N, C-alpha and C positions, 0 to 999 in steps of 0.2 A: 735420349735424343738420337734419332737416326743419323748414321754417318756412313758415307759412301767412300770406298777406297778403290782406286783404279790403278792397275799395274800396266806400265808401258815399258817394253823392252827396246832399248836403243843402244846398239853397239855393245851388247853384253852388260849394260848398266840397267839396273831396275830403277825406274822413276815411279815413285808412289805419290798419287794425288788424293787428297782427302778433303771432304767437306763435312761440316757439322751444322745441323739446323735447317737443312733443305726442307721446304714445306711438305713435299711428297716423299722424300727419301729415295726417289727413283732415279735421279741423275745428278751429276756433279754441277754445282752452280759456279760459273766463272767468277773469279775475284775481281773487284773493281780496280781500276788503274790507280797507281799511287799518284798523289798530287805532285806539283812541282816542288823542288827542294828549297822551299823558302817559307817564311812565316807571312801570313796575310791575315792580320787581326788588329783590333784596337787594344793595345796593351795599356794597362792603367796602373797607377800607384807610384810610390817613390822609388821603387827598385828597377823601373823599366826606362830604358833609354835606347834610342836608335830604331825601335820598331820591330826588331827581329827576335829578341829574347830579353829576359830580365835577370837580375841577380837573385839567387835563391835566398830566402830569409834564413836566418840562424834559428833553428828550431829550439835551441837552448836558451834563447834570449827572450825576455818578456816582450810581448807585442805592443807597439805604440801606434801602428797604423789604424786609422778609423775607417769604418765601412762607408760606402757611398750613401747618397740620399735614399729616401724610402722607395723610389721606383726601381732600384737595382740592388743586387747582392754581389759581393766580390768573392772571386774564387781564385785559388792557386792551383795551377796544373803543373805538377812536377813530373817530368818525363825522364825516365832512366832510374838507375844506371843500366846502360846497355852498350854493347860494342857496335851496334848497327844503327842506321838511321831509323827514326820513328816519327810518324806523323800523327797528330791528334786533331781531328776536326770537331768543332763544336758549332752547331748551326752551319753558317757559311764561313766561319773563321777556320784558318789552318795554322796550327802550331807545329813547327818543324825543329827536331833535334838531329844534328848531323852525327856521323860516326866519329868526328874529330873531338866531340865532347861527350863524356860519359853521362852527364845529367844536365838538363836545362830546365828552367822554371819560367812560367808565364802567368801573368795576372790579368784577369778579364772580369768584366761586369756583366751579369745576366739578369734579365727580368724574371719575376716569378712565372712559372709555367714549365712546359716540357721542352727540353733541348736535346736533340739527337746528338750522340757522340760516337765517333769512330776512331779506333786506334789501329794503325796500319804499320807493319814492319816488313821489310824485305831485304834479304841478303843471301847470296849464294852459299856462304859458309854456315848458314843457320841464323835464326832470329831469336833474340831475347826481347821480351815485352815487359816493361815496368812503368806503371803510371799511378800517380796519386792525385786525387782531386780533393781539396780542402776548402771549407767555407769560412770566411771571416765573420765572426759573431757580432751581434748588436750590443753585447755586453762585454765586459772585460777590458779590452777586446781579447778574444781567443780565436783559435782555429779549430773547427770541427772536421773530423775525417768524414768525407762524403763517399769516396770510392777509392779502393786500392787494388792493384792487380800486379802480380809479379810472377812471371813464368820464365824460368831460366836462371834466376838468381845472378844476373849479370852476364851469363853465358847463353848458349843456344837453348831454347825451349824444346822439350820433346812432347810426345802425345800424352804421356802420363801427366806431365805438368799442366797441359791444357785442360785435361779432364779434371784434374784436381782443383785448379782455379775455378773452373765452372761450378763444381760442386760447392766450393767455399762461398762464392758470390751468391749462388742461388739459395744457400742455406741462411742468408741474412734474414732475420725476422722482419717481415713486411718490406724487405729490400732496403733496410735502413742500417747504416754502419754505426752512426752515433745518434741515439734517440734525442739528444739535446739539439742537434742541428735541424735544418729545415729541408733536407734533401732525401728523396727516395730513388733507388735504382730500379728501373723497369726494363723489360724486354732484352735481357742480357743474352748474347749469342756470340759464337765465334766460328770462323772458317779458317782452313789452312790450305796451303798450296803444295807443290811437289816436294817429295822427300827423297833425294838421291840415295841416302843411306837407310831409308825405310824407318827413320826414327826422328830426325830433326827437320821440320818444315823450313823451306826457304822463304816462306811468306805466311804471315798471320794477320787476320783481320778480326778485330773485336768490336762489336756494336752493342750499344745500350742507350737508354734514355735517362737523362738527368732531370728528374721531376722536382722543381724548386717550388716550395710552398711560400706563401706570402707572409705568414706570421713572423713576428719579430722574435729572434732567439735571445735568451737572457741568462741561461744557466751555464755553469762551468761544464766543459766537455766531460761526458761520462757521468754526470751527476745523477744520484738516485732520485732526484726530483722530476726527472724526465720519464715519460711513459716508455716502458720497455716491452710491452706485450700488445 
């Protein structure tokens, strides 16, 4: 994928600006503005109170929550761990994790169809990006892994990490993380901002589409009964 790097000399400091995925590869594409530092979404389920965030489920405890009605599917958006603020937008909903908390969770209902998702991190000291999206099954109930991305391992992400995560996500067979789930990842792309140390971007934007299929899920996550090719 074409990537443009621009060098700007300012008071003896080299500022590096990079972009990835520009349609023509001919010029740097400005990054979008970060949303306001607040959550604006309809959060659902027994773990959510107050409208700004939810308690994260205990991944070691059997699930008791039931999925919503046939018109919707329920998703967990786990944001972090990271030392910096992170925004995740799904359609017109904004999910915000502040730098005061390493990890936040959000539970939302989505209709079958295509939902644009953007992950946006920004911090002068460097940005780490970590997001998981999981789907609540119609059987079990269980949670299927729909998307996961971790660049920086809790610390600042570098360019090698960005390229490595891009390769890993794009290598998913048919864009599917768990073939027993009903979600496909499409249109994955990322962009980065200035890098004062020529290594760690101060801003990262990750875009993709969460394509949610209508069929009812029924098998244990990772089951051999699910189509894998």
